C-alpha positions as CSV (number, residue, x, y, z in Angstrom):
1,M,-16.9,6.5,-14.8
2,R,-13.5,6.8,-16.5
3,I,-10.5,7.4,-14.4
4,E,-7.3,8.7,-16.1
5,F,-3.9,9.7,-15.0
6,Q,-2.5,10.8,-18.4
7,D,0.9,12.3,-18.2
8,R,1.0,12.1,-14.4
9,H,3.9,10.7,-12.3
10,V,2.9,8.1,-9.7
11,L,5.1,6.4,-7.1
12,V,4.2,2.9,-5.9
13,T,6.2,1.1,-3.2
14,G,6.1,-2.6,-2.6
15,C,5.3,-3.3,-6.2
16,V,6.8,-6.6,-7.4
17,R,4.0,-8.9,-6.6
18,G,0.3,-9.2,-5.6
19,I,-1.5,-5.9,-4.7
20,G,1.4,-3.6,-5.5
21,Q,1.9,-5.2,-8.9
22,A,-1.8,-4.8,-9.7
23,I,-1.7,-1.2,-8.6
24,V,1.2,-0.4,-11.0
25,A,-0.6,-2.1,-13.9
26,G,-3.8,-0.1,-13.1
27,F,-2.0,3.2,-13.2
28,V,-0.1,2.3,-16.3
29,E,-3.4,1.4,-18.1
30,A,-4.8,4.7,-17.0
31,G,-2.0,6.6,-18.7
32,A,0.4,7.4,-15.8
33,T,4.2,7.1,-15.7
34,V,4.7,4.8,-12.7
35,W,7.9,4.7,-10.6
36,A,7.8,1.2,-9.2
37,A,9.9,0.9,-6.0
38,D,10.8,-2.2,-4.1
39,I,13.8,-3.9,-2.4
40,E,13.7,-7.0,-4.6
41,A,15.9,-6.0,-7.5
42,D,15.6,-9.3,-9.4
43,L,11.8,-9.0,-9.6
44,L,11.9,-5.3,-10.4
45,A,14.0,-6.0,-13.5
46,G,11.1,-7.7,-15.1
47,M,8.8,-4.7,-14.6
48,E,10.6,-2.4,-17.0
49,G,8.3,-0.9,-19.6
50,P,7.5,2.2,-21.6
51,R,5.8,3.9,-18.7
52,V,7.2,1.9,-15.8
53,R,10.4,3.0,-14.1
54,P,11.6,0.4,-11.6
55,R,13.8,1.6,-8.8
56,V,15.4,-0.3,-5.9
57,C,14.4,1.5,-2.7
58,D,14.2,0.4,0.9
59,V,11.3,2.3,2.4
60,T,12.8,1.9,5.9
61,D,15.7,4.1,4.7
62,P,14.6,7.7,4.8
63,A,17.5,8.9,2.7
64,A,16.7,6.4,0.0
65,V,13.0,7.5,-0.1
66,A,13.9,11.2,-0.2
67,A,16.4,10.6,-3.0
68,L,13.8,8.8,-5.1
69,A,11.2,11.5,-4.5
70,A,13.8,14.1,-5.6
71,E,14.5,12.1,-8.8
72,I,10.9,12.0,-9.7
73,E,10.4,15.7,-9.0
74,A,13.3,16.5,-11.3
75,E,11.1,15.2,-14.2
76,G,7.8,16.6,-13.1
77,P,5.3,17.0,-10.3
78,L,4.6,13.8,-8.4
79,S,0.8,13.5,-8.4
80,V,0.2,10.3,-6.5
81,A,2.2,8.3,-3.9
82,V,1.0,4.8,-2.9
83,H,2.5,2.9,0.0
84,A,1.9,-0.8,-0.7
85,A,5.1,-2.0,0.9
86,G,4.5,-3.9,4.2
87,G,3.3,-7.3,5.3
88,V,4.4,-9.6,8.2
89,R,8.0,-9.8,6.9
90,S,8.1,-13.6,7.3
91,R,7.1,-13.5,10.9
92,F,4.4,-15.8,12.2
93,R,2.0,-16.3,15.2
94,T,4.1,-16.3,18.4
95,P,3.0,-15.8,22.1
96,I,3.6,-12.2,23.1
97,E,6.1,-13.2,25.8
98,E,8.3,-14.9,23.1
99,V,8.2,-12.1,20.5
100,A,11.8,-10.7,20.0
101,D,12.4,-6.9,19.7
102,E,13.6,-7.3,16.2
103,D,10.5,-9.3,15.1
104,W,8.3,-6.4,16.5
105,R,10.4,-3.6,14.9
106,V,10.9,-5.0,11.4
107,I,7.2,-5.0,10.8
108,Q,6.7,-1.5,12.2
109,A,9.6,-0.3,10.2
110,V,8.3,-1.2,6.8
111,N,4.6,-0.5,7.4
112,V,4.5,2.5,9.6
113,D,8.0,4.1,9.3
114,G,7.8,3.4,5.6
115,L,4.6,5.4,5.2
116,F,6.0,8.2,7.3
117,H,9.2,8.4,5.2
118,L,7.2,8.4,2.0
119,A,4.8,11.1,3.1
120,R,7.6,13.3,4.4
121,A,9.5,13.0,1.1
122,V,6.7,13.7,-1.3
123,V,4.7,16.4,0.5
124,P,7.0,19.3,-0.2
125,G,6.5,18.8,-4.0
126,M,2.8,18.3,-3.6
127,K,2.5,21.5,-1.6
128,R,4.3,23.4,-4.3
129,A,1.8,22.0,-6.8
130,G,-1.1,22.6,-4.6
131,D,-2.4,19.1,-5.3
132,G,-1.6,15.5,-4.5
133,R,-2.8,12.1,-3.4
134,I,-1.3,9.8,-0.8
135,V,-2.8,6.3,-0.5
136,A,-1.7,3.7,2.1
137,I,-2.5,0.1,1.6
138,S,-3.5,-0.9,5.1
139,S,-5.5,-4.0,6.0
140,R,-8.7,-5.3,7.5
141,A,-6.4,-6.2,10.4
142,G,-6.0,-2.5,11.1
143,L,-9.8,-2.3,11.7
144,G,-10.1,-5.4,13.8
145,V,-8.0,-8.4,14.8
146,S,-5.3,-9.7,12.4
147,R,-6.0,-13.2,11.0
148,T,-2.2,-13.7,11.1
149,G,-2.1,-13.5,14.9
150,V,1.1,-11.4,14.5
151,Q,0.7,-8.6,17.1
152,S,3.1,-6.2,15.4
153,Y,1.2,-6.5,12.1
154,G,-2.2,-5.7,13.4
155,T,-0.7,-2.8,15.4
156,A,1.2,-1.5,12.4
157,K,-1.9,-1.5,10.2
158,A,-4.0,0.3,12.8
159,A,-1.1,2.9,13.1
160,Q,-1.2,3.4,9.4
161,I,-4.9,4.3,9.5
162,G,-4.2,6.7,12.4
163,L,-1.4,8.4,10.5
164,V,-3.6,8.7,7.4
165,R,-6.2,10.6,9.5
166,Q,-3.6,12.8,11.1
167,L,-2.0,13.7,7.7
168,A,-5.3,14.3,6.1
169,A,-6.1,17.0,8.7
170,E,-2.7,18.6,8.3
171,L,-2.4,18.5,4.5
172,G,-6.0,19.2,3.4
173,P,-5.4,23.0,3.4
174,F,-2.7,22.4,0.8
175,G,-4.9,20.4,-1.6
176,I,-3.5,17.1,-0.6
177,N,-5.8,14.1,0.0
178,V,-4.6,11.2,2.2
179,N,-6.6,8.0,2.4
180,S,-6.1,4.3,2.9
181,V,-7.5,1.0,1.5
182,A,-8.0,-1.9,3.8
183,P,-7.9,-5.2,1.9
184,G,-9.4,-8.4,3.2
185,F,-7.3,-11.6,3.3
186,M,-5.8,-12.8,0.0
187,P,-2.9,-15.2,-0.5
188,T,-0.8,-13.2,-2.9
189,S,2.7,-13.2,-1.3
190,P,4.9,-16.0,0.2
191,D,4.0,-14.9,3.7
192,Y,0.4,-15.6,3.2
193,I,0.4,-18.4,0.6
194,G,2.0,-20.9,3.0
195,P,-0.5,-20.5,5.8
196,W,-3.3,-20.5,3.3
197,E,-2.2,-23.8,1.7
198,A,-1.8,-25.3,5.1
199,E,-5.5,-24.8,5.8
200,G,-6.5,-27.2,3.1
201,P,-9.7,-27.4,1.1
202,E,-12.0,-27.4,4.1
203,G,-10.3,-24.4,5.6
204,H,-10.6,-22.6,2.3
205,A,-14.3,-23.4,2.0
206,R,-14.9,-22.1,5.5
207,H,-13.1,-18.8,4.8
208,V,-15.0,-18.2,1.5
209,E,-18.3,-19.0,3.3
210,S,-17.4,-16.2,5.8
211,V,-17.2,-13.7,3.0
212,A,-20.5,-12.1,2.0
213,M,-19.5,-12.0,-1.6
214,R,-18.5,-15.7,-1.4
215,R,-15.1,-15.3,-3.0
216,L,-11.6,-14.3,-2.1
217,G,-10.5,-10.8,-3.1
218,T,-8.0,-10.2,-5.9
219,P,-5.2,-7.7,-6.3
220,E,-7.2,-6.0,-9.0
221,D,-10.0,-5.4,-6.5
222,I,-7.6,-3.4,-4.4
223,A,-6.0,-1.6,-7.4
224,D,-9.4,-0.4,-8.5
225,A,-10.1,1.1,-5.1
226,T,-6.7,2.7,-5.0
227,L,-7.0,4.3,-8.4
228,F,-10.4,5.7,-7.3
229,L,-9.0,7.3,-4.2
230,A,-6.1,8.7,-6.1
231,S,-8.3,10.2,-8.8
232,D,-10.0,13.5,-9.2
233,R,-13.3,11.6,-8.6
234,A,-12.3,11.4,-5.0
235,R,-11.2,15.0,-4.7
236,W,-13.4,15.7,-1.6
237,I,-12.6,12.4,0.2
238,T,-9.7,12.5,2.7
239,G,-8.7,10.8,6.0
240,Q,-10.9,7.8,5.1
241,T,-10.2,4.0,5.1
242,L,-12.0,2.1,2.4
243,A,-12.5,-1.5,3.5
244,V,-12.3,-3.8,0.4
245,T,-13.1,-7.1,2.0
246,G,-16.2,-8.5,0.2
247,N,-18.0,-8.0,3.5
248,P,-20.4,-5.3,4.9
C-alpha cells in the first residue's frame, strides 16, 4: 500500500526532535511540502530543505498559529495538520497538593490549547477545499494512567482525545477527518530521556518485558501511523485514536 502526498501542503507542530521530526521526514519522503513549526529556533534552522519550510511558532499563541495557517494558505490549500507539540514541559511527578497553578497550566496550554488553536486556524481553508486531515499526537497516557505521574499530562492527553472526537463529529460533513495517534513510552526528548536513564538496565529490561512486541517504539512507528491516518487510505476513518504501543 503506497501512501503519497505529492504536491500537498502539510503542517507539523513540535517538529524538531523525536516523533515530530520523524513525521516531517515521513511526509517529505511521501512528496509533501512540510511546514515544520516549533518554538526552538536553533534546532529548526537545521531542518531547512527543498520541501521543508521551518517556521518559529508558539502553539500557545493563537495569533501566531493563525498567521502561519494564513501564510500556508496563500501558497495553496493546507491538506494536513499534525499537532505533535506537547509533552510534560520539564515538569515531574509531584504530589497533587504541591502542584503549582503554572505547572498545571503550562502543560494544558501546549497540549490542549495548542490543538484547539491549530484546528481553529486550519479548518476554514479545509472547509473551502471540502477536504482535510487533522491528526493529534496524543499518548497512551490519555487512554489510561500516565507513566510520568504528572497529573496535568495525563489529563491533557485525555482531553486531546475528547477534542478529536468532538471535532470529528462537527467537521465530518465538510469532508474533514480528525483522528489521533496514542504512542507508547519512548525516550526521545530530554523530558523522558533523563527518567529513562535513571531506571538503569534492570528497569529497562522490565519495561521491554511488559511490551508484547518486546521492544520500545520508535518515532518512525508513530510517523507511519500518522501518515496512514492523514492519507486517502483512511478517508472513512474519523474520531478514532490509534494506540501504537506494541501492546494489544
